[in-house]
VMD Tcl script that draws the C-alpha trace (Angstrom):
set ca {
  {-20.81 -0.66 -20.65}
  {-17.05 -1.22 -20.20}
  {-15.82 -4.69 -21.14}
  {-12.38 -4.71 -19.51}
  {-10.96 -3.32 -16.26}
  {-7.67 -1.71 -15.26}
  {-7.01 -0.92 -11.60}
  {-3.92 1.15 -10.87}
  {-2.53 1.54 -7.35}
  {-0.17 4.52 -7.32}
  {1.96 3.69 -4.30}
  {2.14 6.64 -1.88}
  {-0.23 8.81 -3.97}
  {-1.84 10.81 -1.18}
  {-4.51 13.43 -1.97}
  {-1.90 16.20 -1.90}
  {-0.16 14.71 -4.93}
  {-3.35 14.74 -6.97}
  {-4.23 18.26 -5.79}
  {-0.82 19.70 -6.70}
  {-0.21 17.90 -10.01}
  {-1.18 18.73 -13.56}
  {-2.55 15.34 -14.58}
  {-4.84 16.03 -17.54}
  {-5.83 12.41 -18.07}
  {-6.95 11.95 -14.48}
  {-8.67 15.34 -14.52}
  {-10.71 14.20 -17.53}
  {-11.50 10.94 -15.76}
  {-12.61 12.94 -12.73}
  {-14.85 15.19 -14.85}
  {-16.44 12.35 -16.80}
  {-16.45 9.73 -14.06}
  {-15.80 10.37 -10.37}
  {-13.10 11.25 -7.87}
  {-13.38 11.15 -4.08}
  {-11.03 11.13 -1.13}
  {-11.34 7.81 0.64}
  {-9.51 5.78 3.25}
  {-6.64 3.37 3.37}
  {-6.53 0.87 6.20}
  {-4.23 1.26 9.18}
  {-1.38 0.59 9.42}
  {-1.07 2.74 6.31}
  {1.60 0.56 4.70}
  {1.87 -1.26 1.38}
  {1.18 -4.90 2.20}
  {-1.94 -4.15 4.26}
  {-3.58 -2.05 1.57}
  {-2.43 -3.81 -1.60}
  {-3.90 -6.99 -0.11}
  {-7.11 -5.10 0.62}
  {-7.20 -4.01 -3.02}
  {-6.50 -7.46 -4.40}
  {-9.20 -9.08 -2.24}
  {-11.76 -6.30 -1.74}
  {-11.67 -6.91 2.02}
  {-10.39 -5.37 5.26}
  {-7.29 -6.66 7.08}
  {-9.58 -8.35 9.62}
  {-10.69 -10.61 6.77}
  {-7.61 -10.89 4.57}
  {-5.18 -11.28 7.49}
  {-2.24 -9.08 6.42}
  {-1.57 -6.60 9.23}
  {1.79 -5.11 8.24}
  {4.80 -5.58 6.02}
  {6.36 -7.75 8.74}
  {5.22 -10.08 11.52}
  {6.40 -11.36 14.89}
  {5.47 -14.70 16.42}
  {5.72 -14.26 20.22}
  {5.26 -17.98 20.83}
  {8.28 -18.89 18.71}
  {10.16 -15.64 19.23}
  {10.64 -15.35 15.46}
  {9.91 -12.62 12.94}
  {9.79 -12.29 9.18}
  {8.21 -10.54 6.25}
  {4.54 -10.87 5.30}
  {5.12 -11.77 1.67}
  {4.01 -15.39 1.27}
  {0.61 -16.00 -0.34}
  {-0.38 -18.10 2.66}
  {-0.77 -14.93 4.73}
  {-3.78 -13.99 2.55}
  {-6.80 -15.72 4.09}
  {-9.47 -14.97 1.47}
  {-9.71 -15.44 -2.31}
  {-7.99 -12.88 -4.52}
  {-9.81 -10.99 -7.26}
  {-7.86 -13.13 -9.73}
  {-9.25 -16.34 -8.27}
  {-12.76 -14.91 -8.36}
  {-12.26 -13.73 -11.94}
  {-11.02 -17.13 -13.07}
  {-14.20 -18.68 -11.65}
  {-16.29 -16.60 -14.09}
  {-13.98 -17.17 -17.06}
  {-12.01 -13.90 -17.01}
  {-8.34 -13.73 -18.02}
  {-6.28 -11.67 -15.58}
  {-2.88 -10.01 -15.15}
  {-0.84 -8.53 -12.31}
  {1.92 -6.01 -13.06}
  {4.07 -4.65 -10.24}
  {7.27 -2.73 -9.66}
  {8.26 -4.79 -6.60}
  {8.77 -8.52 -6.97}
  {7.48 -9.15 -3.42}
  {3.96 -8.20 -4.52}
  {3.89 -10.94 -7.15}
  {4.32 -13.47 -4.34}
  {1.91 -11.87 -1.88}
  {-0.83 -10.84 -4.31}
  {-0.54 -13.00 -7.39}
  {-2.47 -16.12 -6.41}
  {-4.75 -17.02 -9.31}
  {-3.45 -14.44 -11.82}
  {-2.95 -15.79 -15.35}
  {-0.10 -13.36 -16.07}
  {2.31 -12.09 -13.39}
  {5.00 -9.52 -14.16}
  {7.35 -7.43 -12.02}
  {9.89 -4.83 -13.08}
  {12.48 -6.54 -10.88}
  {12.07 -9.82 -12.76}
  {10.80 -8.92 -16.24}
  {9.95 -11.76 -18.63}
  {12.44 -11.73 -21.54}
  {9.76 -11.40 -24.23}
  {8.09 -8.46 -22.51}
  {11.47 -6.85 -21.86}
  {12.29 -7.13 -25.56}
  {9.07 -5.26 -26.36}
  {9.10 -2.64 -23.62}
  {12.79 -2.28 -22.81}
  {14.89 -2.89 -19.72}
  {13.35 -1.59 -16.48}
  {15.15 1.06 -14.48}
  {16.35 0.15 -10.95}
  {13.69 -0.29 -8.27}
  {14.94 2.83 -6.45}
  {14.01 5.25 -9.22}
  {11.10 7.19 -10.64}
  {11.67 5.62 -14.04}
  {10.82 2.09 -12.91}
  {7.17 3.17 -12.69}
  {7.17 4.27 -16.32}
  {8.19 0.75 -17.25}
  {5.37 -0.69 -15.14}
  {2.74 1.36 -16.99}
  {4.36 0.65 -20.37}
  {4.35 -3.07 -19.58}
  {0.67 -2.94 -18.64}
  {-0.06 -1.15 -21.91}
  {1.80 -3.82 -23.89}
  {0.00 -6.67 -22.10}
  {-3.36 -5.04 -22.80}
  {-2.43 -5.03 -26.49}
  {-0.83 -8.45 -26.82}
  {-2.52 -10.63 -24.19}
  {-5.88 -8.85 -23.95}
  {-6.66 -9.63 -20.31}
  {-10.16 -8.86 -19.08}
  {-8.79 -7.58 -15.77}
  {-5.39 -6.14 -14.91}
  {-4.11 -4.81 -11.59}
  {-1.07 -2.52 -11.70}
  {1.08 -1.51 -8.70}
  {3.83 1.11 -8.82}
  {6.46 1.80 -6.16}
  {6.54 4.85 -3.89}
  {10.23 5.73 -4.17}
  {9.39 9.08 -5.79}
  {6.88 9.97 -3.07}
  {9.37 9.09 -0.33}
  {11.93 11.34 -2.00}
  {9.90 14.30 -3.29}
  {7.09 16.44 -1.92}
  {4.03 17.06 -4.13}
  {5.20 20.48 -5.35}
  {8.74 19.34 -6.18}
  {9.50 19.52 -9.90}
  {10.75 15.91 -9.91}
  {7.48 14.77 -8.37}
  {5.53 16.77 -10.95}
  {7.51 15.21 -13.80}
  {6.97 11.71 -12.41}
  {3.20 12.09 -12.14}
  {2.94 13.83 -15.52}
  {4.70 10.90 -17.20}
  {2.44 8.36 -15.49}
  {-0.63 10.38 -16.42}
  {0.48 10.48 -20.08}
  {0.92 6.70 -20.10}
  {-2.57 6.31 -18.66}
  {-3.82 8.58 -21.44}
  {-2.23 6.28 -24.01}
  {-3.92 3.25 -22.46}
  {-7.36 4.88 -22.50}
  {-6.84 6.12 -26.08}
  {-5.94 2.66 -27.32}
  {-8.59 0.83 -25.30}
  {-11.60 3.10 -24.72}
  {-13.66 0.08 -23.63}
  {-11.70 -0.04 -20.37}
  {-13.09 0.85 -16.97}
  {-10.14 2.53 -15.23}
  {-9.80 2.90 -11.46}
  {-6.90 4.70 -9.78}
  {-6.26 4.75 -6.05}
  {-3.40 4.38 -3.56}
  {-2.28 2.19 -0.70}
  {-1.31 5.14 1.53}
  {-0.19 8.74 1.49}
  {3.13 10.30 2.50}
  {4.36 13.04 4.84}
  {7.55 14.71 6.00}
  {9.00 13.31 9.25}
  {11.52 14.95 11.57}
  {11.98 12.65 14.57}
  {12.39 8.91 15.07}
  {12.04 6.87 18.26}
  {13.19 3.37 19.11}
  {10.28 2.37 21.33}
  {11.92 -0.88 22.36}
  {14.99 0.89 23.75}
  {12.87 3.61 25.30}
  {10.62 1.13 27.12}
  {13.68 -0.82 28.32}
  {14.99 2.35 29.94}
  {11.66 2.60 31.79}
  {12.08 -0.99 33.02}
  {9.69 -2.66 30.55}
  {10.91 -5.41 28.20}
  {9.12 -5.51 24.86}
  {9.60 -6.50 21.24}
  {8.57 -3.67 18.92}
  {7.78 -4.33 15.26}
  {7.77 -1.44 12.82}
  {4.80 -2.00 10.50}
  {6.75 -0.74 7.47}
  {9.68 -3.14 7.83}
  {10.49 -4.91 4.57}
  {13.30 -5.57 2.12}
  {13.02 -2.17 0.38}
  {14.69 0.09 2.93}
  {16.70 2.74 1.08}
  {13.91 5.30 1.06}
  {12.32 4.75 4.51}
  {15.00 3.00 6.64}
  {12.25 0.77 8.12}
  {10.88 3.75 10.06}
  {7.09 3.79 10.26}
  {4.33 5.93 11.71}
  {2.98 2.90 13.55}
  {4.29 -0.10 15.47}
  {3.13 -3.23 17.28}
  {4.42 -3.78 20.82}
  {4.69 -7.31 22.25}
  {5.20 -7.10 26.01}
  {7.37 -9.50 28.04}
  {5.74 -10.69 30.26}
  {2.18 -10.03 29.14}
  {1.02 -8.65 32.51}
  {3.05 -5.44 31.91}
  {0.79 -4.39 29.00}
  {-1.04 -1.76 31.07}
  {2.23 -0.34 32.37}
  {3.70 -0.17 28.85}
  {0.56 1.51 27.51}
  {0.61 4.15 30.25}
  {4.29 4.90 29.61}
  {3.84 5.12 25.84}
  {0.91 7.50 26.13}
  {3.21 9.97 27.85}
  {5.85 9.94 25.10}
  {5.71 13.18 23.05}
  {6.07 11.31 19.71}
  {3.09 9.06 20.43}
  {-0.38 10.09 19.30}
  {-2.44 7.02 20.27}
  {-2.00 3.68 22.03}
  {-4.53 0.89 21.55}
  {-4.73 -2.55 23.14}
  {-4.98 -5.55 20.83}
  {-8.75 -5.81 21.16}
  {-9.24 -2.06 20.78}
  {-7.03 -1.89 17.68}
  {-8.70 -4.91 16.08}
  {-12.14 -3.37 16.55}
  {-11.20 0.22 15.64}
  {-9.05 -0.51 12.57}
  {-10.60 -3.78 11.31}
  {-7.45 -5.78 12.06}
  {-6.92 -9.50 12.54}
  {-6.28 -9.68 16.33}
  {-4.02 -12.75 16.33}
  {-1.60 -11.02 13.94}
  {-1.00 -7.80 15.88}
  {0.83 -6.94 19.11}
  {-0.40 -6.53 22.65}
  {-0.42 -2.82 21.80}
  {-0.67 -0.81 18.59}
  {1.07 2.57 18.74}
  {0.43 5.42 16.31}
  {2.87 8.28 15.87}
  {2.25 11.99 15.64}
  {2.38 13.45 12.15}
  {6.09 14.32 12.25}
  {7.32 11.15 14.02}
  {8.39 7.61 13.17}
  {9.14 4.36 15.03}
  {11.87 1.83 14.30}
  {15.24 0.44 15.32}
  {17.93 3.07 15.97}
  {21.46 3.21 17.42}
  {20.01 5.20 20.35}
  {16.51 5.80 21.70}
  {15.83 8.85 19.50}
  {17.21 10.57 16.42}
  {16.47 13.58 14.26}
  {15.58 12.51 10.74}
  {14.69 14.12 7.45}
  {12.48 11.53 5.78}
  {9.19 11.25 3.99}
  {7.38 8.16 5.21}
  {4.02 6.70 6.26}
  {2.26 4.19 8.50}
  {0.24 6.53 10.73}
  {-3.34 7.78 10.54}
  {-1.98 10.93 8.83}
  {-1.21 8.90 5.69}
  {-4.53 7.07 5.61}
  {-6.39 9.31 3.14}
  {-6.16 8.35 -0.54}
  {-7.79 9.43 -3.81}
  {-10.24 7.05 -5.46}
  {-10.76 7.96 -9.12}
  {-12.66 6.11 -11.83}
  {-14.09 6.39 -15.30}
  {-17.31 4.87 -13.95}
  {-18.83 4.04 -10.56}
  {-20.22 0.74 -11.96}
  {-23.34 1.63 -10.00}
  {-21.50 1.02 -6.75}
  {-21.11 3.33 -3.80}
  {-20.24 5.06 -1.68}
  {-16.52 4.64 -2.29}
  {-15.17 4.94 1.24}
  {-12.10 2.67 1.18}
  {-9.56 1.93 -1.52}
  {-10.74 -1.71 -1.60}
  {-14.23 -0.56 -2.64}
  {-12.80 -0.45 -6.16}
  {-12.57 -4.24 -6.11}
  {-16.00 -4.62 -4.57}
  {-17.35 -2.39 -7.36}
  {-15.82 -4.64 -10.03}
  {-17.46 -7.69 -8.50}
  {-20.76 -5.82 -8.18}
  {-20.68 -4.31 -11.65}
  {-19.62 -7.34 -13.66}
  {-20.43 -10.45 -11.66}
  {-23.23 -9.41 -9.26}
}
mol new
graphics top color blue
foreach p $ca { graphics top sphere $p radius 0.5 }
foreach p [lrange $ca 0 end-1] q [lrange $ca 1 end] { graphics top cylinder $p $q radius 0.2 }
display resetview
């Protein structure tokens, strides 16, 4: 029986990356444990699914419905990064209640704030503790492949020196935004991460390892500013790209999904009918429909939820539309993710990425 747990979220690690990469450590884990293709929650963006992982719950329960929010009553918007957005206990709080020592290691500093409630040790590559930096080295910039190597090396060092019972590790998806699965730079990135995982398992064979992702990634060729487009049809609306956050270099805040807040509210049906006719739009759901279909918290989404076709994105633009050459996410097309583990812990089926956390609770704490 394993005595410690490591959960790794490889940001943007869609099934295509695992299928196209020579990752001998994960292939051994697959052969000796399990590997399935499961689901991320929609919108398929980081904050929604990392919160699902850290709580073991859907966005209907945990309350985080995007990277950003809009308050129509106040007319204000912001980023969903504060711990107060998370409505349920984290895995760290639950672990503390049973006497476990825990750690959170991330590339992005924002995830320490959003996810870290209750963790005994909290580390990000953007703000590395001096002692850990002296042991592991200086992290590369956040917009790099190399920053993820530091994240795994830091987790390895903490497992040695601090001996946490439970550690959650989150990389950044810069490499996936930049490189397709078959690209040599993508292959090198995943090979290095796989080797670091191999080192961790070699040094600590008592670990139960789980690897999954918050979303996948696909090539996009067109972008649409839905707010401008609706205005040209005579409908005023505030449109919130679900991917919008402070890390914009690799996605330009362009997402495969968006929330639409209509002004006034009685034009919702008109806006929905117009949006359904747009060639970049795949689906339009009312608030109640989206909350039921995608397990979302209804008071934290728009009057409408709009999903893009596989090659399209939504966000703010100088004009209503633009040709783009980006890899991004947010739509249903990026909602499949690998779920890989050294053991099932007697739990199953693994259908969503957050089932990893439910399995830990089931396997160790009942």
